C-alpha positions in Angstrom: 20.0 -28.2 11.0 16.8 -29.8 12.4 13.3 -28.6 11.7 13.0 -27.4 15.3 16.2 -25.4 15.0 14.8 -23.8 11.8 11.5 -22.9 13.4 13.3 -21.5 16.5 15.3 -19.2 14.2 12.1 -18.2 12.3 10.2 -17.5 15.6 13.1 -15.4 17.0 13.2 -13.6 13.7 9.5 -12.8 13.7 9.8 -11.4 17.2 12.8 -9.3 16.2 11.0 -7.9 13.2 8.0 -7.0 15.3 10.3 -5.2 17.8 11.9 -3.2 14.9 8.6 -2.3 13.4 7.3 -1.2 16.8 10.4 0.9 17.3 10.0 2.5 13.9 6.3 3.3 14.6 7.2 4.8 18.0 9.8 7.0 16.3 7.1 8.3 13.9 4.5 8.7 16.6 6.8 10.7 18.9 7.8 12.8 15.9 11.4 12.1 16.5 11.8 12.0 12.7 9.9 11.8 9.5 8.4 8.5 8.4 11.0 8.3 5.6 13.8 8.8 8.1 12.3 6.1 10.4 12.1 3.6 7.6 15.7 4.3 6.6 16.8 4.0 10.3 15.3 0.6 10.6 15.8 -0.8 7.1 19.2 -2.4 7.8 17.9 -4.2 10.9 14.9 -5.5 8.9 17.1 -6.5 6.0 19.3 -8.5 8.4 16.2 -10.4 9.6 15.3 -11.3 6.1 18.9 -12.4 5.4 18.8 -14.7 8.5 15.5 -16.2 7.4 16.7 -16.8 3.9 20.0 -18.4 5.1 18.2 -20.7 7.6 15.6 -21.9 5.1 18.1 -22.5 2.4 20.4 -24.4 4.7 17.6 -26.6 6.2 15.9 -27.5 2.9 19.2 -27.8 1.0 20.5 -30.3 3.5 17.2 -32.2 3.6 17.0 -32.6 -0.1 20.8 -32.6 -0.8 20.6 -29.6 -3.2 23.4 -27.1 -4.0 23.3 -23.6 -2.6 22.8 -22.2 -6.1 19.8 -24.5 -6.7 18.4 -23.5 -3.3 18.8 -19.8 -4.1 16.7 -20.3 -7.2 14.1 -22.4 -5.3 14.0 -19.9 -2.4 13.4 -16.9 -4.6 10.4 -18.6 -6.2 9.1 -19.9 -2.9 9.4 -16.4 -1.4 7.5 -14.9 -4.2 4.7 -17.4 -3.7 4.5 -17.5 0.1 5.9 -14.4 1.8 2.5 -12.7 2.1 1.4 -15.5 4.4 4.5 -15.6 6.6 7.8 -17.3 6.9 6.4 -20.8 7.5 4.5 -20.6 4.2 7.8 -19.8 2.5 9.3 -22.9 4.2 6.4 -25.0 2.8 6.8 -23.7 -0.7 10.6 -24.1 -0.5 10.2 -27.7 0.6 7.6 -28.4 -2.1 9.8 -27.1 -4.9 13.0 -28.7 -3.5 11.2 -32.1 -3.4 10.1 -31.7 -7.0 13.7 -30.9 -8.1 15.0 -33.8 -6.1 12.4 -36.1 -7.7 13.3 -35.0 -11.2 17.0 -35.3 -10.5 16.5 -38.9 -9.3 15.1 -40.0 -12.7 17.7 -38.3 -14.9 
């Protein structure tokens, strides 16, 4: 996967999440359901967006630094904790930074 392909996935994902949240807010505003019901109704769609984001970042960075999927899961979890409040691109930056560190340490062992 190229960096452009990754960013295309992230961009599409951001748009999709925005649409889902708008749909949820419209359901609440129109009083079609309670806020709790609206959150439950859209939770699976939002979770799928987060899964796509995680898979894309793990694949891209893992290929770039030649790291195993298990190593990338650990790296991604830490990067997500550090960067998710600032958006998916920040998660990518933290993931790359940590992966580069792991690759550098591995090269001297």
